[in-house]
N, C-alpha and C positions, 0 to 999 in steps of 0.2 A: 239340778241347776238351781242357783241361789241368786238372787238380786245382787248380794253384797259381793258376789264373786265378779259378776258383770260391771258393778261399779270400780272395784279394784283393777279390772283388765283395762278398762278405758282410762282410769287415773294413771296407770302405768305405760300409758301409750300403745295399748294393745289395739288390735283391730277386731272389731266384734262380728262375730259369725250371723248370718241371716237368722239362725234358730235364737241365739241371743238377743237380739234385737226385738223379734217377735215375742218371746217369752217375757220380755221387760216390759213392752208396749201393752201386751195383753193382760198381763198381771196388774198394770197400773190402772187399766180403764177399769177392769173389774173391782178394784179396791184391795186386792190381794198384797200389792205393793204400796206401801204408806208414802205419804208426801214428802217426808223427810229423805226417804230413798231416792226417790224420783228427783229432788232438787240437788242432791248430791251428783247424781249421775249428770244432770244437766250441767252442772257447773265443770265437770270432768270433759264433757263434750266441748264446752265453751273453752276450755283451757288447752285442749290436746286436738281439737277436731275431729274430723270424720272424712274417708275417703268417699268418693263418688257412689262406689257399690253400696257402702254403709248408709249412705243418705238416702239413696234410693231405697234401700231396704226398710228403713226408718220411715219415709213417706208412704211406701205401700202399706205398710203394717198400721200406721195410723189412718188411713183411708180406709182399710179393711175393719177397722175397729166399730164400724156401724154400717149403716145402709150406703151401699154405692149404686147410684142412679145408671141405668143403661138408657142413654137418650137414643140409639140407634132403633129403638123400638117405635119411635114417632117420627123421626127425621135421620135423613140419609145421612148428614153429618152436622155435628153442632160445633160452634168455637165459642169460646169464652175469651175475656179479656180482663187484665189484672192489673192495678196500678199498687206500686209498693207505698201510695199516698203522697201528698204533697199541699200545698197552698193555692187554691182557686182551681183545682183539678176536678172540672164537671166533665169531663169528655166523654165518660160512659153515656151519659144521657143523650148527647148528640151522635155518638158513633154507633151504639146499638140498633138505634133506629135505621141509619144509613143504611148498614151492612145488612140489615133484616130486610128493607127495602129493595136489595139486589138479590134477594133470593136465597139467603144464608141464613140458616137460623142461629138464633143468639139465646141461649138460655143461661143467665147470669144470676148467681148470688152474690148480692153486695154487703158491705159492712157498714157499721156506725162510725162516725167520726170519734178520736180519742185523742185528747192533745190537741195539738196544731194541726193536725192533719184533718180535714174535713171527710165526711162519709157519704156516699151516693144515696142512702137509705135517708137520712136526714134532709136531705134536699128533695127527695121524691116527697116526704111526708109533709112539704109546704103547702102540697096539692090537697085540698079536703076530700078525705073519702080514701085515698089512694092506700091499698092494702100491701104490705110488706111481708105478710106471714103467711103466704100460701102454702098449703099441703102439697106432698108429692104428687098428689091425683090431680089437683088444680094446676101445679107447674108443667106436668107431662101434657095435661088436656090443653092448656094454653099454647104450649110451645108447639103442639102438631095443628093448631087451629089457625094462629096469626104468625108463628115463627120468632116470636120475641117475648121472654119474660125477663123483667128485673124485680128480684124478691130478695129477702133475707134469707140468711143460711138456716137451714133445718137443724135443730140441735141432735137430729138422728145421723147427721153426716160428721165423720171424723171426729167423735166425741172424745178420743183420746188427744187431740190436738188441743181442744177446749181447755181439757182440764191441764194440759202441760202449759199451755199458755198461760193460764191464770198464776202458775207456780212461776213460771219465768218472769211474771211482771213484778213479782215481789222478791225474788230472790237474786236479782243482778245479773241475771242470764239471757235477757231479751237481744244483745248484741251479737249472739252466736250465729254465724252465716249459716252453718247446717242447720241448726234449729229454724232458722228465718227460712230457709229455702223447703225444708220438709213440711212446714206449717201451712205455707202458701199453697204448695203444691199437693199436699194431701187432700185438702179442700176442693182443688180443682178437679182432682181425679176422681173423687167421690161424686162430686157435682155432674160427672159424666161426659163432660166434652172430650171430643177427640183431638180436638186442636186450640192451642192456647197461646194466646199473644200477651205477653209481659211488658209493662212500661214501668221499667226500673229508673227510678228518680235518683238524681245524685246533685249535690250543691247544699247551700245553707238551709234551705228549707225540706232536706230529704233525710230520711234515717241513714243511707250511705252517702255520708258528706263528700267522701273523696272517688274520684273516678276509677281507680283502683279497686276500692272495695264494690263499688257498683258493678264492675266488670266481673270480679268474683263471683258476686252473688247471681248474677245472669248467666255467666259458663255454668253454674252449678246447677241451677234450676233448668236450663237447657239440657244438660246432660241426665237429669231425673227424667225428663220429657222423653228422651230418646230411650234410655234403659227401661221405662214404664210403657213404653209402645204408644207414646203420644207424639203430635207433632207440636213443637214449640218453637215460637222466635221471641227473642228478647230485644226490646230496644232500649236503649240508656238516653235518657232524655233529662233536659236541664230543669232543675228546681232552685236555682240560686234567686230567681224572682219568680212571683206568683205566675200562673198560666192564666192567659186573659186578663180582664180587667175586675171582674166582680169577685169578691170574697165574702162568703157568708151564704145560708141556705137559699133563701127565696131570691136573692140577688144574683146568685150563681144560676138557678133555675132559669131566671129570666134570660141570661147571657146564652145558656143552652138552648132555650128557644128561639133567640135572636140568630145562634147559630145554625138551627135548624131554615133559618128564612133566608139563609145566606147573608146575614148581617151582623155577624160577629167579629170580635177583633181579629185582625190578621194574624197573630199567632196562635190563638186558638184555633181558628178554621185550618192552618197548615198542619197542626198538631192531630185534629181529628182526622184529616185528610190521610196522612201517613199512617195512621194508626189502622184506620178502616181499610186501605189497601192491602196491608199485612194481614189482615183477618180475611180477606177475600182471598188471597193467594194461597194462605195456609189451609182455608176451607175448601179449596178445590173449586171455586167459583169463576176465578179468573186465572188465566195461565202466567200472567207476569205481572209486576208492579205497575207498569204502564198501563195495562189494561185495565188493572183494577181501580187506579186513581181516575181513569176517565168515568168507570161505572159509579164510582163514589161522587164524582162530582155532579153526574147526571142525576143522580138520587137525590141531591142536595139541591142543586139548581131548578130541577122539576117539582121541588115539593113533594115527592114522594117519602122522602124522610120524614119530613114532618108530617105527613099523613099516617104515617105507621107508630110515630111516636102518641099522637092522639088516639089511634087504636090501642096502644098499650095501656095509655092512662084510662081509657074507658073500661078495658077489659079486666082491670085490677081495682075497679071501683071508684076512681078519681073523678071528680067533677072536671069535666073537659072545659068548661066555660072559662075556669081560672089559667087554664093555661092558652085559650083562644084571645082572653083578655088578661094579659099578666099584671096589668094593673091592680087587679084584685087580689092578688098574692099578698100575704103578709109584709107589712111595710112598718118602718121605724117612724116613731114621731118626730126625732130631732134629726138634722142634718147640718152638717159645718165641714169647710173644706179647709186643709193645710195647704199654704202657701208657700212657693220657694221665696227665700229670703234673698238670694241673689241668682244672677243669670250663670248659664255654665251648661255643662253635658253631664245628663245623670250617669255617673260611674258605676253605682251598686244602688241593688234594691234588695235589703234583708227580706228575704221571704219568711225566716221563722219569726222574726219580728212581727212581721204583718200578720202571720197565722196566730202568735201569740196574744195579740192585740184583740184579734177577732174572738178569740175564747174569752178574754177580758170583757168583751163588750156582751158575751151571752151567746155566741155564735157556734161554740163549741164546748166540748166536754174536759174539764181538768180530771174527773173520775165518771165512770160509767153511769152513776145516779143522777148526775146532773142533768136538769132540764134545760133543752134548746130553745132558745128565741130566735124563731124562724125569719124575723124581719130585719134583724140587726147585721150589720156588716160593713163594708167599705167598697169603694169603686175607684181604683187606680186610674190615673189621667196621664202617666207617663212611664216609658219603658227605658232599661238600661240602653244607653246610646243616643239617647234624644236631646235634642237642645231644648234647653228650659229658660224661660224668661224670669225677671225678677217680678214676684208678685201673681206668677202661674200657678193655677191649682195642680197640686202634686196628687192628692186623694181627698176624697168625701167620705166623711166617716157618717154612719148611719146608725142612730142609738136611740135608747129608750130611756136614758138616764141621763141628767145633765153631768152628773160626776162621772160616769163613765165616759161621756162624750169627750171631756176634757183630759182626761187622763189616757184615752186613745190617742188625742191628737199630740201630747206630750210623748207620748211613746213612739208614734211614728215619725216624729221630727228626727229621732236618732236611725230610722230604718232607710234614710235617702241620703245619698254622699254623691256629692256634685263634684266635679271638676273643670278647671280652666281650660282643659285641653280636649279636643274630640275623644269619643271612645266608641269601640265596636260593640255593636249590639250582641247579645248574648246567643249562642247557636240553640236551637231547638232540641237537636238530637246529637249525640256524640258516637255513637255506635250501634250497630245490629249485630246480634250474636244469635246463632242457631246452632 
């Protein structure tokens, strides 16, 4: 068997066998198959696609390229949740403690932000001392002890995916849905969760801009889950506007904390409860979504979710005083609001523009080596469908540079579209795929 023959087969629209896929992934991981051949293969997959069986074989081969955790050693069942990224998506920090407070273990390895999409790890690192580099032994011990872990991904998990993603990023092959699906699911399978809830974003602030593409990706990841023996549900949610009000690391952490005190924005609260409900059903903690919803709401209103978050932060070395008193978290020196020039209804709020503005302020990374400014970002004061009066605040920018502040205000002016006629609010969710 030769790598070039496998490339040619996929180039010519052929279906790769399980053995061919394993040979290619294992050879690439060892370094026997060079980057240029792997890049050529990735382009062939981008252009010609893969069927569900091929993608599942690719996913499992990448998962098996490194360590695969067996969480059943420490908990009866563990659930994971993954979002395809977006602007203002601080859901994990609120949902994971709520679910864990209901007695369902959540062992989650999160990522950092890249581009306009924020990362959970960066938000958690706003808390002084919080460790995101737990060892395998620490991960397992903490999951057994308190039922929740939020940490970074170990380099020992799915190393083939790490190598392949680095190539995709520089060879124009990132948009391949089979490669996206196998990348996400290989990491989730390697991390050991038996049940996975996927939050697939669609819209201007999402990687899958069209609902059709989002459904395609969701169906494929759900199929991989079934074929690999995992339980998977995919929710398709809106990312035409940011989720919640806050965008930026410490600002989003503050909003997640407010959410755990049942004081967050209405759209964020509802999104979290829907995701939590699906996690509880999939993790066999609740018999149906209505029961799961009541459990999640009780964990929220009673404060048990908040106490579980405090437990998590303390367990991973974070200074709990910073979440007990969020005003201590990093903050920006400068604040200024953009106001509406006229009255009307907010017809559109471009999530991508908001996200890219946050990066310009220093809240995100244009490249992996960029240093994050935890205190900068923005707080939105209106949602699509809201009535806006002339002079009303649309968004408040938090910045540490006068130049960046003014540039952000100028850019954000183009993110808001007002209409003279009433507009419908955007839906939070479009579909559920299992």
